[in-house]
C-alpha positions in Angstrom: -13.4 12.3 -16.0 -13.4 9.5 -13.0 -15.4 10.4 -10.1 -13.8 9.8 -7.3 -16.5 9.9 -5.1 -16.9 6.3 -5.5 -13.2 5.2 -6.0 -12.4 1.5 -5.5 -10.8 2.3 -2.2 -14.4 4.3 -0.9 -16.4 0.8 -2.1 -14.0 -1.9 -0.3 -14.0 0.3 2.8 -17.9 0.6 2.8 -18.1 -3.3 2.2 -15.7 -4.3 4.7 -16.4 -1.7 7.7 -18.5 -4.3 10.0 -16.3 -6.7 9.6 -13.4 -4.6 10.5 -15.6 -3.7 13.6 -16.2 -7.2 14.5 -12.4 -7.6 14.3 -11.4 -5.0 17.0 -9.3 -7.8 19.7 -10.7 -7.6 23.1 -10.4 -3.8 25.5 -9.5 -2.3 21.8 -12.4 0.5 20.4 -11.7 2.5 17.5 -13.9 5.2 19.1 -11.1 5.8 21.4 -9.2 7.4 18.9 -5.8 6.7 20.6 -3.1 4.1 19.4 -2.8 1.2 20.6 0.6 -1.6 20.5 -0.8 -5.1 20.0 0.8 -7.9 20.5 2.1 -9.3 16.7 3.1 -12.6 15.8 6.2 -12.2 14.0 9.4 -10.1 14.8 9.8 -9.6 11.1 9.5 -6.4 9.7 6.3 -5.7 8.3 6.0 -3.7 4.9 2.4 -3.4 4.6 -0.9 -3.7 5.4 -4.7 -3.5 3.6 -8.0 -4.2 4.4 -9.7 -7.0 2.9 -13.6 -8.3 2.8 -12.4 -10.6 5.9 -10.1 -8.2 7.7 -6.7 -6.5 7.5 -3.7 -8.7 6.4 0.0 -7.7 6.6 2.8 -8.8 4.8 6.4 -8.4 5.6 9.7 -10.3 6.3 10.4 -13.9 5.3 7.8 -14.1 3.3 5.0 -13.6 6.7 1.3 -13.0 5.6 -0.7 -12.4 8.9 -4.7 -12.0 9.0 -6.2 -9.7 11.7 -8.9 -11.8 13.5 -11.5 -11.1 16.7 -9.0 -12.5 18.9 -5.6 -11.0 17.8 -2.9 -11.1 14.5 -2.2 -14.7 13.4 -0.2 -15.8 10.8 -1.2 -17.6 7.9 1.8 -17.9 5.5 5.6 -18.5 5.8 7.7 -18.5 3.2 5.8 -16.3 0.9 4.6 -17.9 -2.5 6.9 -20.3 -3.4 8.1 -21.2 0.1 11.4 -19.6 -0.4 11.2 -17.1 2.1 11.8 -14.0 0.0 10.8 -10.7 1.6 7.3 -9.2 1.0 7.6 -5.4 0.3 4.1 -4.5 -1.1 0.3 -5.9 -1.3 -2.8 -5.0 -2.6 -6.5 -6.3 -2.9 -9.2 -6.6 -5.5 -12.3 -4.4 -5.7 -14.6 -6.8 -4.3 -11.9 -7.6 -1.2 -11.5 -11.2 -2.1 -8.1 -12.1 -3.4 -5.1 -10.1 -1.5 -2.1 -9.9 -3.7 1.7 -9.2 -2.6 5.0 -9.0 -3.9 8.8 -8.9 -2.8 12.4 -9.9 -3.3 13.6 -12.0 -6.0 10.3 -11.6 -8.2 8.1 -13.0 -6.0 4.2 -12.7 -6.8 1.1 -14.6 -4.7 -2.4 -13.8 -5.0 -4.0 -15.3 -1.6 -8.2 -16.1 -2.2 -9.4 -15.0 1.2 -12.4 -17.4 1.5 -10.9 -20.0 0.2 -7.1 -19.7 1.7 -6.0 -21.2 -1.6 -2.3 -19.3 -2.9 -1.5 -18.9 -6.3 2.0 -18.2 -7.1 3.1 -16.0 -10.4 6.2 -14.8 -8.9 9.1 -14.7 -11.5 6.4 -13.1 -14.3 8.4 -13.2 -18.0 11.7 -15.1 -15.8 12.1 -11.9 -13.8 13.5 -12.5 -10.7 14.5 -9.0 -9.6 12.9 -7.5 -6.3 9.4 -6.1 -6.3 8.7 -3.2 -4.4 4.5 -2.5 -4.5 1.5 -3.7 -6.3 -1.8 -2.2 -7.3 -4.5 -4.1 -8.5 -7.5 -3.3 -10.2 -10.9 -5.4 -10.9 -12.6 -8.0 -9.0 -11.7 -11.5 -8.3 -10.4 -13.9 -11.0 -10.6 -10.9 -13.5 -7.8 -8.3 -12.3 -5.5 -6.0 -13.7 -2.2 -6.1 -11.8 0.7 -3.8 -11.7 3.8 -4.8 -10.2 6.9 -2.0 -9.2 10.1 -3.2 -10.1 13.3 -2.0 -8.5 15.1 -2.2 -11.8 13.1 1.0 -13.2 10.6 -1.6 -14.8 6.6 -1.6 -14.3 5.4 -4.9 -15.1 1.8 -5.4 -15.9 -1.1 -8.1 -16.7 -4.5 -7.4 -17.7 -5.0 -11.2 -17.9 -5.1 -11.7 -13.7 -1.3 -12.7 -13.8 -1.8 -15.4 -15.9 1.6 -17.0 -17.5 2.3 -15.5 -21.1 0.3 -12.6 -19.9 2.4 -10.1 -18.6 4.4 -7.2 -20.0 6.6 -4.6 -18.8 7.5 -0.9 -19.5 10.1 1.6 -18.5 8.3 4.8 -17.4 11.1 7.0 -16.9 15.2 6.7 -15.7 15.2 3.3 -15.0 15.4 4.4 -11.1 13.7 2.1 -9.0 9.5 2.1 -9.0 9.2 2.6 -4.9 5.1 2.8 -5.0 2.6 2.0 -7.5 -1.3 3.2 -6.9 -4.4 2.9 -9.4 -7.9 4.4 -8.7 -9.2 2.9 -11.5 -8.8 -0.1 -14.4 -6.0 1.3 -16.2 -5.6 5.1 -14.4 -2.8 5.4 -11.9 -0.1 7.0 -10.5 3.9 5.9 -9.4 6.7 7.3 -7.9 10.4 6.2 -8.2 13.5 6.9 -7.0 14.4 9.9 -9.1 12.0 12.1 -7.5 9.4 11.4 -10.2 5.7 11.7 -9.9 4.0 9.4 -13.2 1.0 9.2 -14.5 -1.3 6.5 -16.7 -4.4 7.0 -18.7 -4.0 3.1 -20.3 -1.9 1.1 -17.8 1.1 1.0 -20.4 2.0 4.5 -21.5 3.6 7.1 -19.2 3.8 10.7 -18.5 5.4 12.7 -16.1 3.5 14.9 -13.4 6.6 16.7 -10.9 7.8 17.2 -8.7 10.2 20.2 -9.9 13.0 20.9 -7.9 12.0 18.2 -5.1 15.1 17.7 -2.3 13.8 14.7 -1.0 13.4 10.9 -2.1 9.4 9.8 -2.8 8.3 6.4 -1.1 4.4 6.1 -0.8 2.0 8.0 -3.2 -2.1 7.8 -3.0 -4.0 8.8 -6.0 -7.9 9.2 -6.0 -8.0 11.2 -9.3 -5.9 12.6 -11.7 -6.4 15.8 -9.5 -6.5 14.4 -6.3 -2.6 12.6 -5.9 -0.6 12.3 -2.3 2.9 11.4 -2.2 4.9 10.5 1.6 8.7 11.6 1.2 11.7 12.2 3.0 12.1 15.2 5.4 8.6 14.8 6.6 7.6 15.6 3.3 3.9 15.2 2.1 2.8 16.3 -1.4 -0.5 17.2 -2.8 -1.5 17.3 -6.6 -4.6 19.3 -6.8 -4.8 19.3 -10.3 -2.8 22.6 -11.5 0.2 22.8 -9.0 2.2 20.5 -5.9 2.1 21.6 -2.5 4.3 20.5 0.3 3.3 19.8 3.7 6.6 19.7 6.4 5.2 17.8 9.0 9.3 17.7 10.2 12.4 15.1 9.9 11.0 11.8 10.5 11.2 10.4 6.4 7.4 9.8 5.7 6.9 6.3 4.1 3.2 5.6 3.5 -0.1 7.9 3.2 -3.6 6.9 2.1 -6.0 10.0 2.3 -9.9 10.1 1.1 -11.8 13.3 1.0 -9.1 15.5 2.4 -8.9 13.3 5.6 -5.7 11.0 5.9 -2.7 9.2 8.0 0.7 8.9 6.8 3.3 7.2 8.6 7.3 6.8 8.5 10.5 6.4 11.0 10.3 6.6 15.0 7.2 5.5 15.1 5.9 8.8 13.6 2.0 9.3 12.9 0.4 12.5 11.0 -3.4 12.7 11.1 -5.0 15.0 8.5 -8.1 16.4 9.3 -9.8 18.2 6.1 -10.5 21.4 7.6 -7.1 21.8 10.1 -4.5 19.6 8.1 -1.8 17.8 9.2 -1.2 17.1 12.9 1.3 14.6 15.0 -0.2 11.8 16.9 1.4 9.9 19.8 2.2 6.3 19.6 3.1 3.8 21.6 6.2 2.7 19.5 9.1 4.0 18.5 9.8 1.5 15.5 10.0 2.6 11.7 6.5 2.5 10.3 6.1 1.4 6.7 2.4 1.0 6.0 -0.6 2.2 7.1 -4.1 1.7 6.5 -7.8 2.9 7.7 -11.2 2.2 8.1 -13.1 1.8 11.3 -9.8 0.6 12.8 -6.7 2.4 11.4 -3.9 0.1 11.5 -0.4 0.6 11.0 2.7 -1.4 10.3 6.6 -1.6 10.9 10.3 -2.5 11.8 9.8 -5.5 14.5 6.8 -6.9 13.7 5.3 -3.3 15.2 1.7 -3.1 15.3 -0.2 -0.4 16.5 -4.1 0.2 16.0 -6.7 3.3 16.7 
């Protein structure tokens, strides 16, 4: 059994805590525990945000990649990995925090070396140019397992750092779009698809259904820290939790929730109309006040919590 007390997210979080603290723009202190809108260098929708060994990065429309610096957010890439302006919908970071992977429309896949700034273009694996909705990577820079969620219902994967010729694909379920993917160990993880289905794998190649029976809402985000610790964000303010024996749903209102991140019982979820809910391990979920009405697409927790969304919106706590 995988020990979720030392997940890849925990290791990365501890490695980047000092960097995140140092990168707080002037006048913004995480200790205040209030959400603040910060200036964004783009008006394009930001679809995902991740923490790396050198601070936070966000990806979004027209292939934009943003970096959080001590002086604020700045644009480090425009046009995506191929320069074609393809939207970037999902991102993830290697276990050592040194490479940022991102995926998007028309088969876009990029791998950014955080230290050197070198960008590797892995787009159109197997000549596939469908839209890619999300990505999860495991392992350290240069020796990464890559899992890409396809809009066509296929999961594309490479156990050789995305090298040409190393890609394979599998259709885990009915062929509905795979909306999100999250791996917590080298070949162990979960996906959610457009048919209200959650699936899991123990080998990275074969998939089994986990639920959710009689679900009335679409699923958009998944966060897995183990086979008995899975969270799913969906429509109707829904947060579903799998504890190893059963699914339980929490109703947080009307806002469709797009992303969720929980660790050791504490977490965040974000969604439509600037909705943010914070989870306390003892008290459960509670609504947070935010300075934006923009639809929020993604969230990342750390010394500074960050949520991003429509119109280039960035809010921090």
